[in-house]
N, C-alpha and C positions, 0 to 999 in steps of 0.2 A: 432674864434680868431686865424686864420692861421698864423698871424704875431707875435704871442706871443712867448716868449722864451721857453715855455713848450708845444707848439703845438704838438699834437700827443701823449701826455702822459696823459691819461685820469684820473689817480688817482691824479696827481698833480692838474689838472684842477678842479676836484671835491673838493679838499681840499681848493684851492684858492677861488672857488666860494662860499664855505661855509663861509669863513672869510669875503669876500667882501660883502656878504649879510648883515653882522652885522657891517661892518667897511669899507665903500666904499673908504674912504681917504687912506687906506693902500695899494691900488693897485700899486701906483708908487714904494713904498718900495719893494713889492713883485716882480714886474717886474725887478727891479735892482738886487735883490737877485738871481733870476733864470737866468738872462742874463749873469751873471758872471760865470756860471757853464759850465764845459766841458760836452761833450756828455756822457762820462762815469759817471760823477757825476749826470747828469740829469737822467740817467737810474737807478742809485742807489736811487735817490730821489723819482722816481716814484714807485719803489718797496716798499720803506719805507712809502710813502703816502698811498699805498694800505693797508699796515699793520695798519697804524694810523686810517684810515677810518674803518677798521674792528674792531679795539679796541674801537673806539667811538660809533660804532653800531648805535643805534637809538637816540643817543645824539650828533650827529655831530654839530647841530646848537648850542646846549648848550656849547659844548667844544670850538666852535669857539668864542662864547661870552666870555668864560673863558680865551681864548688866548688874546683877547683884554684887558680884566681885568688885566691879567698878565703884558702886555706891559705897562699899566698905572701904575702899582705898580713899575715896573722897572724904568719908567721915574721919579717917585718920588725919587728913590734911586740914580739915575744919577744926579739929581739936588742937592741932599745932598752931593754927592761925588764931584761935581764941586765946591761947596762952601767950603768943609772941607778938601778935599784931603784924606778922610778916609771913611771906611765903617761905617754905622750907629751903628752897634753893634760889640762888641769885645769879648763877652763871649757866651758860649753855653747856659748858663742859660737865657740870654736875648732872643736868637733866639728860644729857646724851649718855652718860655712863649708867644712870639709874633707870632710864626709860627707853630711849630710842635705840640703843645698842642691844637691848634685851628683846629678841624676837618673840619669845613666848609672852612676855609682858605686853608688847605692842599688839599681838594678835588678840588678846583678851580686851585690851583697852579699846581697840577699834570696834570690836563687837558691842561692847557696852555703850560706847558713844553713839553707835548707830541706833540702838533702841532709845537712847535719851532724846533723840530728835523728835520722837512722837510722845514719849511719856512725860518729859519735863515741860511744864508750861512755857518757861522762858525760851527753850529751844524750839518748841512748836510754834510759838508766836513769832520768833525771828524767821522761821521758814515761811510762814504766811506772809510776812513783810517782804521777804525776798521774792516770792512768786507774784505778789500783787503789785508791789511798787516798782519793780524793775521792768515790768511788761511794757510800760509806756515809754521807757527811757532807753531800751536796748534795741539796736538795729537788728531786725530779723535777717537771717542769712549770714550773720557776722561770725566772729571768732571769739572764743572765751578762753582765758587762762585762769586756772585755780592753783594758787600756791599753798601747799599743804592740803592736798586733795583728799587724803584720808579714805573714808568709806565710799567716796564717789557720788554721794546723793545729790549734792548741789550741782555738780557738772551734769548729771543726768537731767535734773530739772531744767537747767539752762538749755540743754539740747532739745528736750521734749516740750517744755511749756513756754520757754521764751523764744523758741524758733531759731536758735543759733545753729550753724551748720558744721562748725569745727571746734574741737576742744583740745587744749593742751593741759596736761597735769604735771605739776612739779611737786615732789615731796622729798624730804630728807631721808625718810625711812623706806627701804625697799619693801618691807612688810606692808606699810600703808599704801605704797604704790601698787602692790599686788592686789590689795583690796579694791583700789580704784579700777584697775584693769578688769578684775573679775566682775565687779559691780556693773560696769558699762557693758561688758560682754553679756552678762545675764539679762540685762535690761534692753539689749538689742541696740546699743549705741557705740560699741567699741570701735566700729569701723570709721567713726568720725573723730577719733581721739588719738593723740600722741602722748607718750609718757617719758619722763626723765627724772632720774634721781638728781636732786638739786638742793644744795645748801643755800638758803636765802642769804646767809651771811656773806657768801661769795658770789652771788648772782650778779651778772652784768647784762646790760642791754645787748641783744643780738641783732637789732634792727627789725625784728618781727614786731608787729603791732596788733593790739587786741581791742575789740569793741567793748569787752567787759573783762575786768580782772577781779577775781574773788580772793579776798584774804579773810577767810572765816576761821576765827579762833586761831590766829597765827601770830599776830603782833605781840601778844603777851608771852610768847615763847622765845622772843628774840632779845639779845642784849642791846641791839641798836635798831629799834623799830623805825626811827626816823630815816636811817639810811635805807632800809627796805622800802619805805614809802617813796623815797627819791628814785630808787631803781624802778619801782612800779610806774611812777609817773612817766618815765621814758618809754614804757611798754604800751601805753595807751594810744590808740589811734585818735585822730581828730574827732571830737564828739563822743569819744568813749567815756565810760564811767567805771568807777571803782566801787565795789561793794565790800564793806568791812563788818564783821562781827567781832566784838572784843568785850571781855567781861570786866566787871568791877567786883572787887571783894570776893574773888572766886578761887580759893585755894585748890589746886589740882597737882598731881605728881610732877607735872612738867611746866608749870607756870612760873615765870620769873619776873614779869613786869606787873607790879601791883598798882592798879588804878582804882581810885576811890570815888570819883564823881564824874558825871557826864561831861562836865566842863573840861576835865583832863583829856578825855577822848577827843573832843573837838579841837583842843589846843594841839594835840599830837598830830592830827590831820593837817591843821594849818601849818604847823612847823615843817611838815613833810612836803609842803607845796600843793595842798589841795583845798578846794572850796567845798564846804558841806552843802549838799542840796537837800537831803532829807535825813532826819535823825529820829530814832525810836528807841525807847528803853523797855526791855522785857524783864519782868521781875519773877522771882521764885513764887510759884503758886498765885500769881496775879496780885501780889502784895502791893499796896500803894507805894510809889517810888520813894517818897520822903521817908516812909517807915522802913523800907528796905535799906536805904542808905544809912539811916540812924542805927539800925541793928547790924549793919555790915553784912547783910544777906546778899547772896549772889545776884547780880544783874547782868543781862546781856545787852549791849548797845549795838544797834544796827545802823549803819551809815551808808548812804549813797553820796558819792562825791565826784567832782571833776577836777582836772588840773587847774590851779589858780592862774 
């Protein structure tokens, strides 16, 4: 496939091949996703694809099937969003009952989301932002906390690429936390990590401080995101930074906070006691931001912030 947008990048090719084997009709979507990427973004995507394949290990075909299953679940939520202009659920109790308490659902959900970090333009672009923009802001040899650690990919990048020495993973779901632990073990970083099942609705400062706190696709799951931000502020060490990924107009089975514009994200961070240092918006299939907002297409906003 010398004419493909990811020619010469074997990890991307292997990941795409696994998905196309279970979902041939998805080829056009993937070609468009990769064709929109710069060389630098393709390089990052290939490194991330190699990590994803290592994490999937002997279950690459199963994870590819779970990715298709996830896309089907999202399509259901998108249809509901188009009809109602609202997310399906508005309380944590609802999403906990329908998603987090269902171990089988969570297993497939985590597998599908892992693949999405390479295959979806907006997720790959936000990963590139994470690796490139935090490198100059995070103290090497420091400590990182990820709340909602899920598949463990961002913690691994923080340890391997950003040079942090110690990681702490919090997640509400034991299944998600198992994914994080297994991911870091498989990638050779589990000895640097501690793990705790933690409901962010009930989290309190323990006196421990972190040089980097990651809230990637977490705040949209919470009833009181402002309270979570206040808690996180107390966890940052002097000079520490917060990294946030949060989506706009992105119906998912467990999203309850509907944000519609980048200004709402910045306002949320300010209200939570943070000063925005850097901001980037990553759109579906590299669509122009104005067009994406007008169409109510999904956008991921990436933010680096410090305590105000």
